[in-house]
C-alpha positions in Angstrom: 40.7 -6.7 -6.6 38.9 -6.5 -3.6 37.4 -9.4 -2.3 34.1 -9.4 -0.2 34.8 -10.3 3.7 33.9 -14.0 4.8 30.1 -13.9 5.5 29.3 -13.3 9.5 27.0 -16.1 10.1 27.6 -15.5 14.0 26.5 -11.7 13.7 24.0 -12.0 11.7 22.1 -14.9 14.0 23.3 -12.9 17.1 21.2 -10.0 15.5 18.5 -12.0 15.0 18.4 -13.1 19.0 19.2 -9.6 19.9 15.6 -8.6 17.4 13.7 -11.8 19.1 14.8 -10.5 22.6 13.4 -6.7 22.3 10.4 -8.1 20.2 9.4 -10.7 21.6 6.1 -11.2 19.2 8.0 -11.4 16.4 9.5 -14.1 17.1 8.2 -16.5 15.3 8.4 -14.4 12.2 12.0 -13.6 12.9 13.1 -17.3 13.0 10.6 -18.7 10.0 12.4 -15.9 8.0 15.6 -17.9 6.3 18.4 -16.0 5.8 20.4 -16.7 2.6 24.3 -15.0 2.1 23.8 -13.2 -1.5 26.3 -11.5 -3.0 24.4 -9.9 -5.1 21.9 -7.9 -2.8 22.6 -4.6 -2.1 22.1 -4.4 1.4 19.4 -6.8 2.9 16.5 -7.2 1.4 13.5 -10.4 1.2 11.4 -11.8 -1.4 7.6 -13.3 -1.2 8.6 -17.0 -0.5 10.1 -15.6 2.9 13.6 -15.9 2.1 16.3 -13.0 3.5 19.4 -12.1 1.6 21.9 -10.5 3.5 25.6 -9.0 1.8 28.3 -10.3 3.5 30.0 -6.6 2.9 27.3 -5.0 4.5 27.1 -7.3 7.6 30.5 -6.3 8.1 30.5 -2.7 8.2 27.2 -3.2 10.8 27.2 -3.1 14.2 24.7 -6.3 15.8 22.1 -3.6 17.0 21.5 -2.1 13.8 21.8 -4.9 11.9 18.6 -6.9 14.5 16.7 -3.5 13.4 17.2 -4.2 9.4 16.2 -8.2 10.0 13.0 -7.0 12.4 12.0 -4.4 9.3 12.1 -6.8 6.6 10.3 -9.1 8.1 7.5 -7.0 9.0 7.3 -6.2 4.9 6.3 -9.5 4.7 3.9 -10.1 7.8 2.3 -7.0 6.4 2.0 -9.0 3.0 3.2 -5.6 1.2 4.0 -8.1 -2.1 0.2 -8.5 -2.2 -0.6 -5.6 -1.5 1.6 -3.8 -3.9 0.9 -6.4 -6.6 -3.3 -5.7 -6.0 -2.4 -1.9 -6.3 -0.2 -2.1 -9.6 -3.6 -4.2 -11.0 -5.6 -1.5 -10.0 -3.7 1.4 -11.3 -1.9 0.5 -14.0 1.3 0.8 -11.6 4.0 -1.9 -13.3 7.0 0.1 -13.9 10.1 0.5 -12.0 9.7 3.9 -11.1 6.0 2.8 -9.6 7.4 0.4 -7.2 9.8 2.7 -6.4 7.5 4.3 -5.1 5.2 1.2 -3.4 8.7 0.1 -2.2 9.1 4.2 -0.5 5.7 4.1 0.4 6.0 0.7 2.4 8.9 1.3 4.8 6.7 4.3 5.6 4.4 2.8 6.9 6.9 -0.1 8.8 9.4 2.3 10.1 7.0 4.1 11.8 6.7 1.6 14.5 10.3 -0.4 14.2 12.7 1.2 15.7 13.7 2.8 19.3 13.7 0.4 22.3 16.9 -1.6 21.6 16.3 -1.1 18.1 18.3 1.9 16.8 17.3 3.8 13.9 19.5 3.2 10.6 20.5 5.9 8.6 18.8 4.7 5.5 15.0 4.5 7.4 12.1 6.1 6.0 10.3 7.6 8.5 7.0 9.2 7.3 8.8 12.9 8.6 11.1 12.7 6.0 8.6 12.4 3.4 6.5 15.7 4.9 3.6 13.0 5.5 1.7 12.2 8.3 2.6 9.9 10.6 0.3 6.1 11.7 -1.0 5.5 7.9 -1.0 2.2 5.6 1.1 2.3 2.6 -1.5 2.7 0.7 -2.5 5.9 2.5 0.8 7.3 1.7 0.8 6.0 -2.5 -2.3 8.2 -2.4 0.4 11.2 -1.8 3.4 9.8 -2.5 5.1 11.5 -6.0 8.7 10.6 -6.5 10.7 14.5 -6.1 13.1 16.2 -4.4 12.0 14.6 -0.9 12.7 10.7 -2.4 15.8 11.5 -4.6 17.7 10.4 -1.8 16.1 6.7 -2.0 16.6 6.0 -5.9 18.9 3.4 -4.4 16.1 1.7 -2.2 15.7 -2.3 -3.1 14.0 -4.0 -0.4 13.6 -7.2 -2.6 10.0 -8.5 -3.9 8.8 -9.1 -0.5 8.4 -5.1 -0.1 7.0 -4.3 -3.7 6.1 -7.6 -5.4 8.2 -7.5 -8.6 11.1 -10.3 -8.6 14.5 -9.5 -8.9 17.4 -11.4 -10.8 19.1 -12.5 -7.0 15.6 -14.0 -5.4 15.4 -17.6 -5.8 12.2 -17.6 -6.7 9.4 -20.0 -6.3 11.0 -23.2 -6.8 14.2 -22.1 -5.1 15.1 -23.8 -1.5 13.2 -22.9 1.7 10.4 -21.5 0.4 7.4 -20.9 2.4 4.0 -21.7 0.9 0.9 -19.4 0.7 -0.3 -21.6 4.1 2.9 -21.4 5.7 3.1 -18.0 5.6 -0.6 -17.6 6.5 0.3 -19.7 9.7 3.5 -17.4 11.0 1.0 -14.7 10.2 -2.0 -15.9 12.8 0.7 -16.5 15.4 2.7 -13.6 15.4 -1.1 -11.9 15.6 -1.9 -14.1 18.4 1.5 -13.0 20.4 1.0 -9.1 20.1 -3.2 -9.8 20.8 -2.0 -11.9 23.9 0.5 -8.9 25.7 -1.4 -5.8 25.4 0.4 -2.5 25.6 3.9 -4.2 24.6 3.6 -4.0 20.7 3.1 -0.3 18.7 -0.1 0.7 17.8 0.4 -0.4 14.2 1.3 -3.5 15.3 -1.9 -3.8 17.2 -4.2 -2.2 14.6 -2.6 -5.1 12.0 -2.8 -8.1 14.5 -6.7 -7.7 15.2 -7.7 -7.0 11.3 -5.1 -10.8 11.0 -7.1 -12.1 13.3 -10.7 -10.5 12.2 -10.4 -10.7 8.7 -13.1 -7.4 7.3 -15.4 -7.4 4.9 -14.5 -7.6 0.9 -16.2 -3.9 0.8 -14.4 -3.7 -2.7 -16.8 -6.3 -4.1 -19.3 -5.4 -1.5 -19.4 -1.7 -3.1 -18.8 -2.4 -6.5 -22.8 -2.1 -7.7 -23.0 1.3 -5.7 -19.2 2.3 -7.3 -20.5 1.2 -10.7 -23.8 3.1 -10.5 -21.9 6.6 -9.1 -19.3 6.3 -11.7 -21.9 5.9 -14.5 -24.1 9.1 -13.1 -23.4 12.1 -14.8 -20.4 14.5 -13.7 -19.0 11.1 -12.2 -16.6 10.8 -14.7 -15.9 14.8 -15.6 -12.3 14.1 -13.8 -9.5 14.3 -15.7 -5.6 13.2 -14.8 -2.2 12.8 -16.8 -0.9 10.5 -14.6 -2.7 7.9 -16.9 -1.7 9.1 -20.1 -5.6 8.2 -22.4 -5.2 5.1 -25.0 -5.9 6.9 -27.9 -2.6 9.2 -27.3 -0.9 6.7 -29.7 -3.3 7.9 -32.7 -2.0 11.6 -32.2 1.7 11.8 -32.8 3.3 14.7 -30.2 0.7 14.5 -28.0 -0.3 13.4 -24.5 -3.9 13.2 -23.7 -5.4 12.7 -20.1 -7.5 9.6 -19.3 -10.5 9.7 -17.8 -10.8 9.4 -14.0 -13.9 7.5 -12.2 -14.6 9.2 -9.1 -15.2 6.9 -6.0 -18.4 7.2 -4.6 -19.1 9.1 -1.2 -20.1 6.0 1.6 -22.0 7.1 4.9 -21.3 4.6 7.6 -24.0 4.3 10.4 -22.5 2.7 13.8 -24.8 1.2 16.1 -23.8 2.1 19.5 -26.4 1.0 21.6 -26.3 -0.9 24.8 -26.5 -4.3 23.0 -23.1 -3.6 21.1 -20.6 -4.8 22.3 -17.1 -2.8 22.6 -15.9 -6.2 20.7 -18.0 -5.2 18.1 -17.4 -1.5 18.3 -13.6 -2.5 18.2 -14.6 -5.4 15.1 -16.6 -1.9 13.5 -13.3 0.3 13.6 -12.3 -2.6 11.3 -14.6 -2.1 8.7 -14.1 1.3 8.5 -10.6 1.4 7.8 -11.5 -1.2 4.9 -14.2 0.9 3.5 -11.5 3.7 3.1 -9.3 1.2 1.6 -12.2 0.2 -1.1 -12.6 3.9 -2.0 -8.8 4.3 -3.1 -7.8 5.5 1.0 -9.7 8.7 0.2 -11.1 9.6 3.6 -12.9 12.5 2.3 -15.2 10.5 0.7 -16.0 8.5 4.1 -18.1 9.9 7.2 -19.0 8.1 10.1 -22.2 8.4 12.4 -22.8 7.2 15.4 -26.1 5.8 16.7 -28.4 4.6 19.1 -31.6 5.6 19.5 -31.0 9.6 18.3 -28.1 10.0 15.4 -25.0 11.6 16.4 -22.8 14.1 14.7 -21.7 13.1 11.2 -17.7 12.2 11.7 -15.3 13.5 8.9 -13.1 10.5 8.6 -9.6 11.0 9.8 -8.0 7.7 11.4 -10.0 4.8 12.2 -8.2 5.5 16.1 -10.1 8.7 16.4 -13.7 8.1 15.8 -15.8 8.7 18.7 -18.1 6.2 19.0 -20.8 8.2 21.5 -23.6 6.0 22.6 -24.7 3.1 24.9 -28.8 3.6 25.1 -31.9 1.8 22.9 -31.2 1.0 19.5 -33.1 3.4 16.5 -31.4 3.4 13.7 -34.0 5.0 11.8 -32.8 8.4 12.8 -29.6 7.3 11.2 -30.8 6.6 8.2 -32.4 10.1 8.4 -29.3 12.0 9.2 -27.0 10.5 7.4 -29.5 10.9 3.8 -29.5 14.6 4.6 -26.0 15.1 4.6 -24.2 17.0 1.9 -23.1 16.2 -0.6 -25.7 12.9 -0.3 -23.6 9.6 -0.2 -23.5 7.3 -3.0 -24.3 4.0 -0.4 -25.2 3.5 3.3 -23.3 0.7 5.1 -24.7 0.4 8.8 -22.7 -1.7 11.4 -25.5 -3.3 13.6 -26.7 -6.4 16.0 -29.9 -6.0 14.3 -31.9 -5.2 17.4 -33.1 -2.1 16.2 -36.2 -0.9 14.0 -35.6 -0.1 10.3 -37.2 2.8 7.6 -40.8 1.3 5.9 -39.1 3.0 2.7 -36.0 2.0 0.7 -33.7 4.5 1.0 -32.4 6.2 -2.6 -29.1 4.9 -2.1 -27.5 1.2 -2.0 -27.6 0.1 1.2 -25.1 -3.1 3.1 -26.1 -3.9 6.3 -23.0 -5.9 7.9 -24.2 -7.4 11.5 -22.6 -8.6 14.1 -22.9 -12.2 15.5 -26.0 -12.2 17.5 -26.5 -13.6 20.8 -30.0 -14.5 23.0 -29.9 -11.9 25.5 -30.2 -13.1 29.2 -33.4 -11.2 29.4 -35.0 -13.2 26.6 -36.7 -15.9 28.7 -38.3 -17.3 25.1 -35.9 -19.9 23.5 -37.0 -19.7 20.2 -36.0 -15.5 19.8 -35.3 -15.2 17.1 -34.0 -11.7 16.2 -36.1 -9.2 13.4 -33.8 -9.7 10.1 -33.3 -6.7 8.2 -35.0 -5.4 5.3 -35.1 -6.8 2.0 -34.0 -4.0 0.2 -30.6 -4.1 2.2 -27.8 -6.5 1.2 -26.7 -8.4 4.0 -23.0 -9.7 4.8 -22.4 -10.9 8.2 -19.0 -9.7 10.5 -16.9 -11.9 12.2 -16.0 -11.0 15.8 -14.4 -13.5 18.4 -16.1 -13.9 21.9 -14.6 -15.6 24.9 
């Protein structure tokens, strides 16, 4: 009969200290993550309440630097809210099986392992890198789920179990919400806020994926899924919009036809044309906020980048740019503002968008006629410029036919 080695607490705490030294911007999160010895967890796993469960046998087998890598990996799941995002994906796609949750765990690992290793953190043998899945680097979990299926590339990952903190599915070895040392939702958000401030306050010290996360954590984008809801309902109700069938989710009426699996009707998300105001009155901070909103719009249409086009516009409309990644969108401009040219250009694109989103400070002429598709205007914070001597100056508001939302941007 073999017995498990004694839990080496000094070793795991030394690993955490090493992680803090090589990733100082994650220090708050690493110390907020409560370490729990467990004989039931396979290796290392986290729950949605910020407990990190570690196997004493696993700790005994791995060197300190590699354990530090795995602690950073674990806390990355929690910072990026993979449990909450997995739950939302499961509700939206009817994906509640263990196989679906395994796909979510793999996709979440691919998102964070891209930014985790190197510079003092060795790559563990079990790391899930996008390249090993034959997928592009630098994407989000939701993007990978659109392309990832269980098959030959994932067979070796059938054992993967990072806990409910990675995929939202509770495990038998977790203590649950009533267990000791659970962080509340408010405490979790406070940790994320402090980590995001650490990343933004030390530019260049964190990978691009972490910088993108921090910017979005400090300036949450608009809830575009609900804002585009009317356009989505209109697009899916239109003729031909629901003619795409899929066997990935069998139809409910299959139960009435024994021995047959019937496909379900897949609703097509709307095409979105985004006009970004790049005139001289729009600051660099506003343009950075615009890129965050574009990324959120892509997530709102199910990660389908092919359904989103971006056009930069000042006094003239630039080329409609098919979306690849938000960081790669060229935003040209700097002159005066006339978004009417942008409306004309985007509405003439083929295929025509179902909804137009305009991101602007509002200091522009607007089309005199209402476009035939839904329009949402995201307004950047507007401040009177030094040249506006009139203290009672009020910028023109967008037309009544546009739905208007405020885009938050911090200015110092």
